[in-house]
N, C-alpha and C positions, 0 to 999 in steps of 0.2 A: 441185910435181910428185909429191909423195908421195901426194896424194889423187886424182890423175888416174885411176889404174887403178880406184879405188873408184867414182868417178863414172861411168866407162865401163861398169863391171860393173852398176851400178844401172840406168843407162839401157838397156843391152842386155837386162837381165832384164825390165824393163818391156815392152820391145818383144817379147821372147821370149814372155812370158805372154799378152800381147794377141794375138799372132799364133797361138799354140798354141790359144787359146780360139776363134779365128776360123777355123781349118782346117775345111773342109767335112766334116761328120759322115758323109757318104756315101762319102767317099774312103777308099781302103785306107790304113791307117796306114803301112805299109811303102813303098807307092808314093809317098805324100806325103814320107816321109823321104828316099827316093831323090832326089826333086827338091830338097828342102832341102839335102841333102849335095852335090848337083851344084852348086848356087849357092855353097855354102860352099867347095867345092873351087876354083871359079873365083876367088873372092875371095882365098883362101889362095895360089893360084898367082901371081896378080898381085902380091900383097903380098910374096911371096918373091922374085919376079923383080926388083921395084923397091925392095928393101930397101936400107938405107944400108950395112950391113956386107956385104961380098962374099965370105963364106966359100964355098969351092967346094962344089958339091953332094956330091962324094965325101966330104968332111969332115963335112958335115951328116948323111949317112947313118950315119957312125960314131958320131954323138952319140945316135942312136936307141937306146932300150932297152925293157925290158919295160913300163915306165911308159907309153910311147907306145901300145903294143898294148892295155894295160889301159884306157887312156883312150878308145881307139876303141870298145872293147866297152862300157864303162860309159856313154858318151854316147848310144849307141843306146837303151839301156834307160832312161836318164833321159828321153829324148824320148818313147819309147813310153809310159812311166809317166805323164807329164804329159798327153799327148794322151788317154790312156785315162781318167785322172781326170776330165778335162773332158767327155769323151763320156758318161760315166756320170752326169754331173750335179753334180760337185763345184763349189761356187762358187770362183771364181778366188782370192779373198782367203783363204778358209779352206784350200784345198788348198796354196797356196804357203806360208802361215805354218806349217801343220802339218808339211809336208815339211821345211822349213828348221829348225824346232825339233827334230824327231826326228833330223835329220841332225846338227845341232849336238851333241846329246846323244851320238850315236854317235862323232862325230869327237873329242870331248874325250879319251877314253881312248887313242885312236889317236895323237893329238898328244902326249899325256903319255908314253906307254910306248914308242912306236915312234920318234917324231921328237924326243923329249926336250924338248918345249916346256914352259915353266913354266905353272902354273895357280894363281891366287891365290884367296883368300877372296872378294875383290871380284868376280872372275869367277864364282865359285860362286854368289854372290848374284844375279848377272845371269842365270844359268841358272835359278834358282828363280823369278825374275820372268818369265822366258820361259815356263816351265811354267805359272805362274799365268795368264798371258795366254792360253795355249792352252786352259786349263780354262775361263776366262771366255767364250771364243768359242764353246764347244760348245752 
């Protein structure tokens, strides 16, 4: 069960990038995202209504915080960013690995200093290999 969310995320990201690259270039980015989020809203609504835990909606509302708002804002810009990257001609493989590598580099200090996550020499070596890979891809 530990690897199930990892597998789900990898499969969803494959579908995400394939779909993002396949969105019609003539369509307005924001209208496309309205449709995307409408579909996502319906999926989330049904998932919430038919979930196994039955926490009352009033309690769920109290669990919301600034992170929820920030996630909503961030996800719009993530979507626009990828759609824009693909529309201006970035290859799927290069755009995804470059964004992920740069994101990882930016998340490391956030993880260490804000969330107090450990960071080892082994992980530092992994980051160096990641950077080397990005360099070799250019």
